[in-house]
N, C-alpha and C positions, 0 to 999 in steps of 0.2 A: 504494500500500500504506500502510495506517495503522499507525504505530508506537505501542506503548504509551508513555504519558507517565510519566517518572520522577518519583516523589513526593518531597516534602520529606524530608530526612534522608539521602538517598543522597549519598555522597561526590562523585560526578561533578558535582553542582550547586555544589560548593564549590571545585572545581579551576579554576584559570585555564586556559582552553582554548588549544590551540596553533594557530598559523597553518598553512594548508594551501597546497600548490602544485598547479598545474593537472595535472601529470603524476601526482600521487598519487591524484587523483580524476577519472579520465576519464569517469565516469558522474555527474558533479555535477548535471546537469540532472534526472536521474532521482531523485536524493536530494532535490533542491529540490522537485520535484513531489510526492514522498511527504511531505515536511514540510508543504507547503501542504495536502495532503489530510488529514493528521493534525490540523493546526491548525483547519481548517474543520469537521472531524468533532467537535472538542471546543468549537466555537463561540468560538475565540480570535481575537485580532487580531495576535498575534505568537507566534513559536515559535523557540527557539534550539536548536542541535544538542545541547548538554548535556542539554536536557529530554527528548531521546529517546535518551540514553545515549552520545552521541558527543562527546568532548571536543575539538571543533574550533571555530575562529572562524567560525561561520556562523549566520546567523539570517534569518528571513523575517518580513515584516510585510504586513498588508493592513488599512489603517485606513479603508477606504471606509464602514464602518458609522457613522463620525462625520461623513460628508459633509453631513448635515443641519445640523450646527452649524458646520462649516467646509467650504464648497462646494469649495474647492481640493483637498480630499481625495478627490474623486470619482475612482475608478480608481487610487488610490494604493496600489499593490502593488509591493513591492521585495524584492530579495535582497541581503544584505550578507555579503560574504566578506572575511575578514581586516580587519574594520573597526577604525578607530582614531579616537576622538573627539579632535579637535584643539582644540576650544574649546567651553565652555558659557558662555552669557551671558544677559543679560536678568533680569527679575524672577523670583523663585521663586514658583511657584503650586502649590497643593495640589489633588489629585484623588484620588478613591477608586479605588485600583488593586486588581486581583486577579491571580492567576497560575494557569495550568493545572497547575503542579506543586504548588500550595497551594490546592486547591479549598475552597470555602465560607468563605474568609477574604478580606475586603476591608478595606482601611485607607487613610486619607488619607496620601498621600506627597507631599512637596514636591520639585519639580525645577525647574531653570532652564528658561526658556521657549524658548530658542534654542540650537541646537548646530551646529557645523561638524564634518563627519565625512569621513574618507577611507575608501574601500572599493572592492571589486571586485564586479561583478554576476556572474550565472551564466554569462556569456560571457567572463569574465575581462577585462572592460573596466574600467579604473580610473575612479573618480569622486571628486570632492571637492565636496560639496554642503552647503548650509546649510538646515536645517529648523527650523520653529517650531511652537508650539501642540501639538496632539494628536499630530502626526507625530513631533515631537521627543520627546515623552513616551514614546510606544511604543518608539521606537528606543532611548532611554536605558534603558528597562526591559529590553529584549532584550540590549542591550550589557552591562548588569550581569551577565546570565547567562554571557556568554563571559568575564567577568572573575571568575567564581566568587562573585558577590554575588546576593542576593535582595532583593525589596522590603521584606521584614520587617527587614532590617538597618538600614533608614532610620527605623525606629520608635523612639520613646522607650523607655527601660528599663521604664517602667510598662506601656506598651502591650504590649511583648514578654512581660512576666510574665502579663498578662491573657489572652494567646492561647497561652501555652506548652502547656497541656493539649491544645488543639485541634491544635497542630502535632505533638505527640507521637502523637495519635490518627491523624493523616494518615500519618505514617511507618509506623504499624502496620497501615494499611489499614482503619481504623475510620472510614471516610467513604463516603458514597454518591455515586458519580459516574456520569455517563452515557457515559463514554468509558473505553477500556482504560488501566490504569495499572500500574506496577510499584512495589511498596512495599518499601522497604529492610528494615523491621523486622517484616514480616508473617511469621507462623508458616508454616513449610514444611508442605506436606501438607494445608492447609486446603481 
């Protein structure tokens, strides 16, 4: 089942998500499958639970579209539950990022090249892994979502001012997207 993606301006995107326990979500695999289906339907490479209206520490990534640049990303598809970034290291590098909750806006964002992260997978198996390059970037982007942060928070004050009208238009639903979205400031009855 594809969920509507929550648009910029909704408070759920600014709330620090809460950890979840296995007994709270016995159907976690179904939720994960729906999140992947939603992400693929919107042509994304990552999706966090807050982006579909659920304030929980869960996100999914599939960075295989970048395997032509980084061959080790072939079949890199992962689920992160209750993730905690333990360390960010390496040189910062800029990359033009976008977000399914903020359609039609792409900006250069600088992030550290390597991360060490603790998380559970969809089988509640614990992992502590180190990722670098594009995998680290996508994970950091999605991790920001469960921390209540957006990539636009990393922009300079000038860049933020330059895109402010576009952001306001997105929250009102004045944007053309090819996937279902929920807009916080859209007029009811439209």
